[in-house]
Structure formats: C-alpha cells, structure tokens
N, C-alpha and C positions, 0 to 999 in steps of 0.2 A: 708110513704113509708116503706114497710117491707121488709128486706133482708133475704133470705133463705139460707141456706147452711153453717151456722157457724158450722155445725157438722163436715164437712170435715177438717176444720181448727184445730178442736179438735182431729182428728184423725191423722192429721199431728203431732201436739205436742205430743200427745201419742206415736206415732212411733219413734219420735225423743228421747224422755226421754227413752224409751225401748232400743234403740240402744246406749244411753250414758251409761246406766246400764250394758249392754252386754260388752261394751268397758272397763268399770271400772272393771267387773269381769275377764276379760282377763288379764289386767294389773296386778291385784293383784296376779293372778294365775302364770304369768311369774317371779314376785319378789319372790313368795314363793316356785318356782321350786328348788331353790338352787342357787349355785354359776355357774358361766360360767367355761369352761374348755377348754382346748387348747390340741389337741393330734397331734403331729408330726408325719408324716410317716417316714419310715427308710430312704427313699431317702433324704427326708428334712433334717434329722438328719446327714446325710452323707454330705449333702451340706454345712451345718452350721459347721461341723469340718473341711471342706476343706477351706472355707472362713476364718476360724480362723487360720489356718496354713498358708494362703497367706499373713497374716499379717506380718509375720517374714521374707518374702521374699523381697529382695530389688528390686526397680523398676527399678534401672539402674545397669548393670553390669559393674562396674567400670573398672575391668581388661580387659574386651574385649574392652571397648571404648578406654582405653589408647593404648591398641594393635593396634587398628584400626588407631588412631591417629598417631602413630609413623610410622606405614606403609604408610599412606597418606604422611607424611613429607618426608619420604624416597623414595617415588615414586614406592614402591613395592606392592601397594594395588591393587588388581585386583578383579573386579566383576564377580562372575560366573553367567552369563546370563540364562544358564539353570535352575539354582538353583532359581533364582529370578522369571523366568517364571513359573516354577513348584509350587512355593509357592503362587504366584497370582492365578493361577489356582484352587489350593487346597483352598484358601480362598473364591473364588467364589462358589465353590461346596458347602461349608460349609455354606455360607450365604443362598443358596437356599434350603438347608435342615432344616434351623431353621425357 
C-alpha cells in the first residue's frame, strides 16, 4: 500500500517553522527597541498630587465629633432635614454623572 500526500505534511512543517522564525524575530526586536517608558498626563500628575495631599488629612474630625456628642448629651442637637435631603439628592446626582 502506498500513501501519497506526504508533501502536504512537509508544507505544514515548513509553514510552522517559518512562523516560529518570524515570532523569534519579533521578540528580539521588541527587546532591542529599548526600555519601556511611562508618561503621565497633566491630569494624572494632578491626581497624584491630590492623593498625596489627602494622606495628611485626618479621616475623623475629632473637634466636630466631640461637639456633636456634647450636643446630643445636652439634648440640643438638631438635624436640619432640608440640609440632609439636599445632600442626599446631590449625592444621587453625582453618582449618576459618574
């Protein structure tokens, strides 16, 4: 029994090897191109500066917390419902814009 068509297998191997050579050439070029660089936009630099500044800000405003605690103890603490509702609506609007 004689099987013909071994040439097509040879063509497949030849194409595969050519592809490997091309990939190797691409890999060597990407290494030879030089170092990677990172360039930050002005906006990114501004955000970085703001975040660095926020590290110095306390998360809890102790004076305000102490004042509210003393108002609650004395019974003089009052919640401004319009102010709370306005802040809630503002937060909803900001969330939808984001």
